[in-house]
N, C-alpha and C positions, 0 to 999 in steps of 0.2 A: 568433428562432430558427426562422424558416420554412424549409421544405424540409429538415428534419432527419429522420434515421432514428433510431429509439429501440429499445433493448432493455433487458431487466431485468438488474439486477446483484444482488449479495447484499443491499445496503442501499438500493436505489432503482432509478434508471434512468440509462442512458448515452445522451446525445443526440449523434449524429454530424452535425455541421453542415458547411457548405462550408469554413469557416475555422477551426473549433475543435471540440473535444470537451468536452462539459459533463456532469459527474456531478451529479445532483440527487436529492432524495428524491421529487419529484413527477414524474408521467408527462407532465404538460402541457409541451409544448415551449416554451411562452411563460413558463415559470417563471423567476423571477429567480435569479441566481447569488448564494447567500448570501455566500460569501467565496472569493476565489481565492487567499487566503493559505495558506501552508504551515503547518498547525496541529500539526505533529509536534514542534515545539520544546518544548511543554509536557510532552509525554511524555518527551522526552530530559531535561528538567529533573528530573522525578520520578525517573527511573532514576538520574540522576547523584547526587541527594541520597540515595537509597537506598544506592547504592554507597559513598558517603562515610561514611554512618552505619555500614554493615556493616564497612567496612575499619577505621574507628576502633575499633569494638567488637572487631574481630579483634586489633588492636594492643594494646588494653587487656587482652585475655585472654592475649596473649603475655607481656606485662609481669608479669601475675599468676601466670604459670607453668602456666596451663591450656592445654596444647598441643592437646588434642583440640578444645576450643572455638575455639582460635585457627585451626585448620585449617578447621573448619566455617564460621565467620564470614568467614574469608578467601576461601573458595570462593564463599560467598553474596554477597560484595562484588564479586568479579571477574565474576560472571555478568552483572549489569546493565551493567557497564563494557564487556564484550565485545558485548552487544546494541547499545549506543550506537555502538560503532566499526563494527560490521557494517551498521548501519542508517542511517548518516549521509548516504547518497546517496538515501534514499527520500523521497518526497514524498506529501503528502495533499491536494494542491491539487484543487479542483473544476473548474478550467478549464485546458485545455491547448490552445495554439494549434497548428493543424496544420502551419504552416510551421516550427515549432520541434521537431517530432517527428523523431527520428533513426531509430527503428524500433519496431515493435510485434510482439511474439512471442506466440503462443498456446501455452499449456501446459495439456494435458489433466489432469483430476483423476482420482484413483482413487475408484471408487464407494464411498460411505459413509466415506471416509477424508479425502480432500482435495477441494477445489473446483477446477473448471477456471477459468482466469484468463488475462487478457492482461497482459503486462508492457510498459508504454509507457516507452521511453527518450526523453527530451526535454531540451531546453536551457531552463532557467528564465530569468527576466528579468535575473538577475545574470550570465548566461553560464555557469552551472554545469550539468553533465550530471546529471540526476536521473532516478529511476525511480519509476513509479507503477503499482501493481497495480490492476487492475479485476477483482474477484472476481465470478464468475457464480453464479447460484443453485445450491444444493446438491441432492443426490439426493432429499431429502425434500420439496422444494418444486418438483417438475417441472423439475429442473435439466437433464435431457438435452435436452428440446425447447427450453428457453431458451438453452442453450449452442449448439445447432445454429442457432437464429435469429441469435444474436449473431455467430457465426462467418460466417454467410452475409452479414450486413450488413457486417462488416469486410472480407470478400473483395470485395463489390460496391464498396465505397469505396476498394479497393486499399490497405488499411492493414496487413494482416497480412503479415509478412515470412517467418516460418518456422513450421512446425508440428512437434509431436513425436508 
């Protein structure tokens, strides 16, 4: 990964190379890529099982005549299901090829409430359009200067498409 520019993220570093973007925990640009697989499937499995459990419990409460508990467990069962549906196009990959990037948007954060972030829209190896958030450091960890540095690097590399 020679000739790469690096900036801090919430959980590590982002290396912008000529042909790829690599997210890693190490600052060293020669760091190996742990896995370029999308590891979000395990999270979806957990939320799916939680949803099934809660919906089954809701049905059991309905059959027993406990309408209040039925409504509670039904709602708690639908929330993870909604999270799965709204997050199905998100990715947690560590490696994004630059030629597969459709666009990168910068979204500024609200101080002490949300983090600034980049939203990378790209095509994965299966040809599906996915989105990957790159969260930048927060207000309590020198986030403003890190965000300015990251934004400058993304502009230099001509990757940022829009700003808010």
